[in-house]
C-alpha positions in Angstrom: -28.2 -34.3 13.8 -29.0 -30.7 14.7 -26.7 -29.3 12.0 -28.7 -31.2 9.4 -31.9 -29.8 10.7 -30.7 -26.2 10.4 -28.7 -26.4 7.2 -30.8 -25.6 4.1 -28.3 -24.9 1.3 -25.3 -26.3 -0.4 -21.9 -25.9 1.3 -20.3 -23.9 -1.5 -22.7 -21.0 -1.0 -21.0 -19.9 2.1 -17.9 -19.0 0.1 -19.6 -16.2 -1.7 -18.8 -12.8 -0.1 -22.3 -11.4 -0.6 -23.9 -14.3 1.4 -21.7 -14.1 4.4 -23.9 -14.0 7.6 -21.8 -11.2 9.2 -22.7 -8.6 6.4 -25.5 -6.2 7.2 -27.0 -6.4 3.7 -27.5 -10.2 3.9 -30.9 -11.2 2.5 -31.2 -14.3 4.7 -34.0 -13.9 7.2 -33.1 -14.2 10.9 -33.7 -17.6 12.6 -35.6 -17.4 15.8 -35.4 -20.1 18.6 -38.9 -21.3 18.0 -38.0 -21.9 14.3 -35.0 -23.9 15.3 -37.1 -26.1 17.7 -39.7 -26.5 14.9 -37.0 -27.5 12.5 -35.8 -30.2 14.8 -39.2 -31.9 15.0 -40.2 -31.5 11.4 -36.8 -32.4 9.8 -37.0 -35.4 7.4 -33.9 -37.2 6.2 -33.2 -36.7 2.5 -34.0 -39.5 0.2 -31.0 -41.4 -1.0 -30.5 -44.3 -3.4 -30.8 -46.7 -0.5 -33.9 -45.2 1.2 -34.6 -42.6 3.9 -32.1 -44.1 6.3 -28.4 -43.7 5.3 -27.4 -46.4 7.8 -29.9 -48.9 6.6 -28.1 -52.2 6.0 -28.6 -54.9 3.4 -30.0 -57.1 6.3 -32.7 -54.5 6.9 -33.6 -54.4 3.3 -33.8 -58.2 2.9 -35.8 -58.6 6.1 -38.3 -55.9 5.1 -38.8 -57.3 1.6 -39.1 -60.9 2.7 -36.0 -62.0 0.7 -35.3 -65.0 2.8 -32.5 -66.5 0.5 -30.6 -63.2 0.5 -31.1 -62.8 4.2 -29.9 -66.4 4.9 -26.7 -65.7 2.8 -26.0 -62.4 4.6 -26.4 -64.2 8.0 -24.1 -67.0 6.9 -21.5 -64.5 5.7 -21.4 -62.9 9.2 -23.7 -59.9 8.8 -24.9 -58.5 12.2 -28.6 -59.1 12.8 -28.8 -56.6 15.6 -27.5 -53.6 13.6 -29.7 -50.5 14.2 -30.6 -47.6 11.9 -30.5 -43.9 13.0 -33.8 -44.4 14.6 -32.9 -47.6 16.4 -34.8 -49.9 14.0 -33.4 -53.4 13.9 -33.8 -55.9 11.0 -36.3 -57.8 13.3 -38.4 -54.6 13.6 -38.4 -54.2 9.9 -39.4 -57.8 9.2 -42.1 -57.8 12.0 -43.7 -54.6 10.7 -44.1 -56.1 7.2 -45.3 -59.4 8.5 -42.4 -61.3 7.0 -42.7 -64.5 9.2 -39.8 -66.5 7.5 -37.4 -63.6 7.9 -38.4 -63.2 11.5 -37.7 -66.8 12.1 -34.2 -66.5 10.5 -33.3 -63.4 12.5 -34.5 -65.0 15.8 -32.6 -68.2 15.1 -29.5 -66.1 14.3 -29.7 -64.3 17.7 -31.7 -61.2 17.0 -32.7 -59.4 20.2 -36.4 -60.2 20.6 -37.3 -57.2 22.8 -35.1 -54.6 21.1 -36.5 -51.0 21.3 -36.6 -48.5 18.5 -36.5 -44.7 19.0 -40.2 -44.7 20.0 -39.7 -47.5 22.5 -41.6 -50.1 20.4 -40.5 -53.7 20.3 -40.7 -56.1 17.4 -43.8 -57.6 19.0 -45.5 -54.2 18.8 -44.7 -54.0 15.1 -45.9 -57.5 14.5 -49.2 -56.7 16.1 -49.4 -53.5 14.1 -49.0 -55.6 10.9 -51.7 -58.1 12.1 -49.4 -61.0 11.4 -50.4 -63.8 13.8 -47.5 -65.9 12.5 -44.9 -63.2 13.5 -46.6 -62.7 16.9 -46.5 -66.5 17.6 -42.8 -66.6 16.6 -41.8 -63.7 18.8 -43.7 -65.0 21.8 -42.1 -68.4 21.4 -38.7 -66.7 21.7 -39.7 -65.0 24.9 -41.0 -61.6 23.7 -42.6 -59.7 26.6 -46.3 -59.3 26.1 -46.3 -56.4 28.6 -43.0 -54.6 28.0 -42.5 -51.5 30.2 -43.6 -48.9 27.7 -44.9 -45.4 28.0 -46.4 -45.7 24.5 -48.7 -48.1 22.8 -48.4 -51.7 24.1 -48.6 -54.8 21.7 -52.3 -55.1 22.7 -52.9 -51.5 21.6 -51.2 -52.1 18.3 -53.3 -55.3 17.7 -56.5 -53.4 18.4 -55.4 -50.6 16.1 -54.7 -53.0 13.3 -58.1 -54.7 13.9 -56.6 -58.3 14.3 -58.9 -60.0 16.7 -56.8 -63.1 16.3 -53.7 -61.3 17.6 -55.8 -59.7 20.4 -57.1 -63.1 21.5 -53.6 -64.6 21.5 -52.1 -61.7 23.5 -54.8 -62.0 26.1 -54.3 -65.7 26.3 -50.7 -65.2 27.2 -51.4 -62.5 29.8 -51.6 -59.1 28.1 -52.7 -56.3 30.4 -56.2 -55.4 29.4 -55.9 -52.0 31.1 -52.5 -51.0 29.7 -52.8 -47.2 29.5 -51.2 -45.0 26.7 -51.1 -41.3 27.3 -52.5 -40.7 23.7 -54.8 -43.6 23.1 -56.0 -44.6 26.6 -56.7 -48.3 27.0 -56.8 -51.0 24.2 -60.6 -50.8 24.4 -60.5 -47.1 23.6 -58.3 -47.8 20.5 -60.6 -50.7 19.3 -63.7 -48.4 19.6 -62.1 -45.4 18.0 -61.1 -47.6 15.0 -64.5 -49.4 15.0 -63.1 -52.8 15.3 -66.1 -54.6 16.7 -64.6 -58.1 16.8 -61.6 -56.7 18.9 -64.0 -54.9 21.2 -66.0 -58.0 21.9 -62.9 -60.0 22.6 -61.6 -57.4 25.0 -65.0 -57.1 26.8 -65.5 -60.9 27.0 -62.0 -61.1 28.5 -63.0 -58.6 31.3 -61.8 -55.3 30.0 -63.2 -52.3 32.0 -66.0 -51.0 29.7 -66.0 -47.7 31.7 -62.2 -47.1 31.8 -61.5 -43.5 31.2 -58.9 -41.4 29.4 -59.4 -37.8 30.6 -62.8 -39.0 31.8 -63.6 -40.1 28.2 -64.9 -43.6 28.0 -65.2 -46.1 25.1 -68.8 -45.1 24.8 -67.7 -41.6 24.0 -65.6 -43.0 21.2 -68.5 -45.1 19.9 -70.8 -42.0 19.8 -68.1 -39.9 18.1 -67.7 -42.5 15.3 -71.5 -42.8 15.2 -71.5 -46.6 15.3 -74.9 -47.9 16.6 -73.7 -51.6 16.8 -70.7 -50.5 18.9 -73.0 -48.4 21.2 -75.3 -51.3 21.7 -72.4 -53.7 22.6 -70.9 -51.3 25.1 -74.2 -50.7 26.8 -74.9 -54.4 27.0 -71.6 -54.9 28.8 -72.5 -52.1 31.3 -71.3 -48.9 29.5 -72.3 -45.8 31.4 -74.4 -43.6 29.1 -74.3 -40.8 31.7 -70.5 -40.6 32.0 -69.1 -37.2 31.3 -65.7 -36.4 29.8 -63.4 -33.6 30.7 -65.6 -31.2 28.7 -68.6 -32.2 30.7 -70.2 -34.0 27.8 -72.1 -37.3 27.7 -71.8 -39.7 24.8 -75.1 -38.5 23.5 -73.7 -35.0 23.2 -71.4 -36.2 20.4 -74.3 -37.4 18.2 -76.4 -35.4 15.7 -80.0 -34.9 16.7 -82.4 -37.5 15.2 -79.5 -39.6 14.0 -79.5 -43.4 14.6 -76.8 -43.2 17.4 -78.7 -40.3 19.0 -82.0 -42.2 19.0 -80.3 -45.3 20.4 -78.7 -43.5 23.3 -82.0 -41.6 24.0 -83.7 -45.0 24.1 -81.2 -46.3 26.7 -81.7 -43.1 28.8 -85.4 -43.6 28.8 -85.3 -47.4 29.1 -83.1 -48.8 31.8 -81.5 -52.3 31.3 -83.7 -55.2 32.3 -83.1 -57.1 35.5 -81.6 -60.0 33.6 -79.1 -57.7 31.9 -78.2 -56.0 35.1 -77.6 -59.3 36.8 -75.4 -60.4 33.9 -73.3 -57.1 34.1 -72.9 -57.6 37.9 -71.9 -61.2 37.6 -69.4 -60.4 34.8 -67.9 -57.7 37.0 -67.7 -60.2 39.9 -65.8 -62.8 37.8 -63.3 -60.2 36.8 -60.6 -60.6 34.1 -61.0 -63.8 32.0 -64.4 -64.3 33.5 -65.6 -66.5 30.7 -63.4 -69.4 31.9 -65.0 -69.2 35.4 -68.5 -68.9 34.0 -68.1 -71.9 31.8 -67.4 -74.0 34.9 -70.5 -72.9 36.8 -73.1 -75.6 37.7 -76.0 -73.8 35.9 -78.0 -74.6 32.7 -76.2 -74.2 29.4 -78.7 -71.5 28.3 -77.6 -69.4 31.2 -74.0 -69.9 30.5 -74.6 -68.8 26.9 -76.5 -65.7 28.1 -73.7 -64.8 30.6 -71.2 -65.3 27.8 -73.1 -63.0 25.4 -73.5 -65.7 22.9 
């Protein structure tokens, strides 16, 4: 609450005459509006014997810690499995974020809301993907969790790419995750995977048909690869058609974010001087034509297996 954000001292201090706010000799500095606003956003709840959240329930604690027996007993005694904390975290959020698959199963079977939102708008599926727990992800999906919830923040696919779980990324794509879901901070899932240097996730996304030149403020995945100075990542993106001449909102190309004579700089300079071969250009064009999940279509083409392998980047 706002009062908690602004209050900084024990209540009994206000009873002292010398510290009354209406006296001119008060030593307390004035509080300006910008300080009040800053306090609101930087306030942290005080630590209590039960954790940072005063309203955190025993169900939350058992779910987070993976204490299945205790959780089962609480559920059987009638404890609410959809109780929320001050920041709207449910026990299912807590269990999913810690990858506690058995607790997730118990909560779902007891009627936990599978698509409940916390204060940030994230669902338990987002949290399960953030933990990289494929078991939790499968459980949530089996109970009808939305793979593309209407969020303005990171989607489950963003979270999976951030955690580096290519297995979760692959599963989400298989059930229809939006490859171009856009987050105002992170951009697309491909941006996230490149910024975190998760090459396995990057390849899964690209093979599924993610747009290699998707931009966030004109910044592409190749810009991220250059910034993290990852040569393997640069090579992979270029092979899939990454535009080495793309300029971001500062007018900079990917090569502008590398150090002169460094391995990434030399690699990008090589690509600028040496265009892709005709075979590579044909592969990029065909992959664009096949669109999202193009690998399935390519595997059914009546062409030699070696060509299918080449088109599949095997």
